[in-house]
N, C-alpha and C positions, 0 to 999 in steps of 0.2 A: 490612445486607447489600447489597453492590453488585449492581446490576441488569445487570452485564456480566461477561464472561469474557475474560481477556487471551490473545490469540494471541501477540503479541510487543509489549512496550512498550519494547524496546531499552535497558533499564536494566542488564541482566546482562552486558553486554560490556565488556571492558577492552582493554589493550594487550599482552596475553600471547600473543605469536606462537607460541612453542614449546609452549604448552599449548592452542593453538587456541581461544582465548577472545575473539578479535576479531570485529568485525562481518563481515569478509570471509571468515572461516572458516565462518560459519553461512550467510550470504547469498551465494550464488554469483553472480559477475558474468562479464564477458567475458574477464577476465584469468586467473582462478584464483589460485593461490598456490604458492609454492616451499618454504615452511617450515611445519611441521617436515619435511614431505615434499611432493613436487610433486603438484598436483592441477589438472587442466584446468578452464578456465572454460567458459561456455556458448556462446562464440563470438560473442556480441553486442557492441554498442558501449558497454555499461555498465561503470562502475567503482564499486565499493562502497567507501565510507570515504574519509577524508582521506589525502593522500599520506604524511603522517608522523603520529606519535602526538601527541595523542589521535586515534584513527581514527574514533571516533564524533563527531557534532556536539554541541557543548556551549554554543554561543551561541544558536542558533535552536532552541528546544525548545518543544514544545507543553505537555508535562507531565513532571515529574520532572527529571532532571539531564542527560539526553542523548537524542539522536535519531539517525536513520540518514541520512547524506548519500550521494547518488548522482549521479554525473556521467554524462550520456548524450551519445553522439556517433553521429549517424546519417548522416554524409556519405559513408561507405564501406559496402560490403557487410558484413553483411546488411541494413543500413539500418534497423535497429531496435535498441533497448537493453532488456535484461531483467535483473532480479535474481530469483533464486528460492531458496526454502528448502524442504527436505524434512524432515519431522518423524521423529524416531527411533521414535515410537509414533503410529499414526494417531489423529487427533483426532475427537471427536464434536461437531459443530457444532450438534446439536439439543439439547444439554444445557440444562437450566434454561429451556426454552422460548425459546431464542435465535431471533430473527427477522431480524436484520440484521447484516451485517459492516460495520464502520466503520473507515475509514482517514483519518488527518489528513496533509495535505501542504502544503508551503510552496514557492512558486516564486521566480522572480527576473525582473526586468524585461528582463534581457539574454538570457533563454532564447529559443531558437527554438521556434516553435509546433509542438508534436507532440501526438499523441493519447495520452492516459493510459489504461491498461487494467489490469485485474487478472484473473488466471486461477487457478483452483483445480483440483486433481487428486485423484481418489479412489484407493483401494487397487487398483482395476482399471485404473489409468492412463487413466481417462476424464477429459477436460478440459471446463471450461466457462469462458467468458470474458465479462466485463462491461466496457464502455467508459464512461469518464467523459464525460457529455454535458451536464451541468448548466450549466456556465459555460465556454465555449470558450477564453477567454483566461486561465484560472486558472493555467496553468503559468508565466505571465509576471507574476504578481502576488506581491509580497513580503508575503504575509499567510497565515495559516493557513486552510485550507479543510477542512471536514468532509464526507467522502464517505460517504454512507449507501447501502449496497447491500442491497436486499431479498434474503434468502437464496433466495427462490423464483426469482430471476433465474438462478441456477446450475442450469440444466436438464440432466437426463440423468446426474447423478452422485449418489453416495451421500453425503449430508451428514453421516452418522454415521461415515464412514470416510475422512476427509480425510487425504491423504498429503503434499500439498505446496501451496505458494502461490507465484505469480509476479506481480511488479509490472513493468510495461513502459511504454515510450514509443516511439511509432512505429506502424507497421502491418505486423505479421509475415505477414498474409494476402496483402496486395498491397503489398510493400515498394518503396520508391523513395527516392532521395537526399533527406536532410533536414538538420536542423541539430543544434546541440549546446546543452548547458546544464547546470544543477545544480539538483537537487531535494532537499528534506529531507522524510523521512517519519517519522511517529511514531504511537504508540498504535493498533496494529492489534488491534481488539477485537470481540467478539460482544456485541450488545445484545439485550435483550428488547424487546417491543413498547413504544414510548414515543412521546411527542409531540415532533415536530420543528417548532418554530414557523415556520421558513422554508418548510416544505412546506404549511402551512395558512394562511399569511398572507392569501391572497386572500379567504377566507371567514370565518376566525376573527378578526374585527375587533378584539375586545378582548384577543386573545392569551392566553386562559385555557385553551387546548388543548381547547376544546369548540366545536362549531358548533351554536348553539342560539338561542333567542329573545333572549338577552341581547345578541347581536351586532346585533340590529335596533334597539336603543336608541342606537346610536352614529351 
């Protein structure tokens, strides 16, 4: 039995515009879409998906067959880029003792330095935002990064009534002119309590996910 729950693994999307099964029909960006009917975007500098089919990313993938490509452009107002998804049914992120929200992302050396953040919203439209602070140059690195977010970091919202999630680059609180780039996201999942070796490396010298007397023998 897997020790995680899938929020979105980006595997279920295809190129069916008229049946609204593309990545940009589910994940709203700054542009919105025109088919099968017109829908406004969120007004930010983000663009979800490739410019032509296949709209999902199929070369740079963390797991499975495809991932979510996002272009960000923060040189013009509102100076930040966001993609957001609202769930048709509110999600219970406390199920099966979930303890962390995990997101994998892949950057590019040509990307402009921008702050990466993730925001969640509950069914009362209360928001909580967490900023990625572990590795400041991660958005410029062409490699997969695992972002583990302790669910306790989402203060002031009902984790058993999650209505939506937003991924952004920039600073929507204090916006200012920035740059542009391309990110790839994959495997947005909920994990139970687990050992993350990168978090315990300083003291867990033998990397057995325990900090005990055995580490003193090294």
